[in-house]
C-alpha angles and dihedrals in degrees: 000000000000128000116328093192132061101213114029096181092055092047091050089054091048095051094052101049133083088219088064090054092048092055090045098051098041092050092058100095096028098064120180133090130108126214139176131108122056116342114259119210114234115189101214137065140180129254088269095051097257114148114246113219096222135090097219127059114262131179107294093013094084105121125093112239092211094065108000093242127137116265121246127225093264089070091067119101090231094055113113091354090153098025098269100103115223090353086080090066133084116246139208129218116197119208131237092272094052089226101100138033138195114226121212132188126236090275094054096254117144113249109172147322118250137188114248088238089067093068122091118264093021107170102182140283108016095334132112121176149096139282131021099285130074091235086082098044129091128211102227096190110142089354129138123215139178112241113225128215093258097039100271114146119218122195114254092175101122100207098041119108091235096050110156094012129114108260132281110034122178094258096053122104131014098245117137102179118184119226089256094052092048093047091049094049121117092236093053092046089057090052091053091049092050091048091048093053092050093051092049097044101036104033105025099246120163109246096250092051091045092053090050093051095044090048092050091053091050093047088054092047093050093049093047093048095049097044097034092228142055130228134219088250089055090051094048093048093046095047091049092050096042103038102020089235133086123263096244091053092050092048092051091050093051091049090051090050089052088057091051097260108128097176098087092048092050090050091047090050091052091052092045091050091052093049094047097041093244134130113251093254090051091050091050091051090049092050091050090049090051094049097041102092095034093055092040087061087062094046100262132133107221090203088071091063113097132172 
């Protein structure tokens, strides 16, 4: 059959790391992303360490891949556009309710008033941030922020610990949500619903199975975000819920596929299809969708994988 992968060493590294699993599971309901060819370095990543395929910071893609730290305002394309640093940027002043903000241009002239919900990464109420837990959200009440070219907000609150950084950094806010509270939040509920719809419409899941898979992915995401790490037990539980097979079996099948043996992957797909209530071709499409972004991070095109 010949090699089905372009870079065996990179794939071996992918299949043996928890980081690979993190990228795989969290890309499930997001879809998108091609790969293949030579790997291209992109400078920004998400809260969960997923590579963003853009060369400028955008809402959500506000961490530096080289060190995992939040970007500062000087990373924005509008910064110092006319030689005056952040004074070349528009800025936003939120009111005492945290529900509305006045927007000013770089000269300090009022432009318009906007609802907080119109800004990227709006969570709800007076909060803007990332992830499914309040530890990554910021209460913007009475706050002032620079408005970046692509909609990123940077703290202009002089005495805050995250001054100059894209909101929300890990030190901001005092929230200490439990898993239950985060899972029960309105924002998280909307994520599960969106994931459910994608699984039903794109892969042919029954609604009850789709809800179970989307919920499992979000439980994993909440736990990983709150603890800052994931465990082998987390991986096993998530793989079983999402694929209907255990992690070790999936890993063995991928390694066999790497060596040109498609039998184990076909058998795994059959078992996964039975567990998820899908036809084998639907299960294969689902698996490819799940692996797409993770393998793209390593320079692969998942459409080249056949079994």
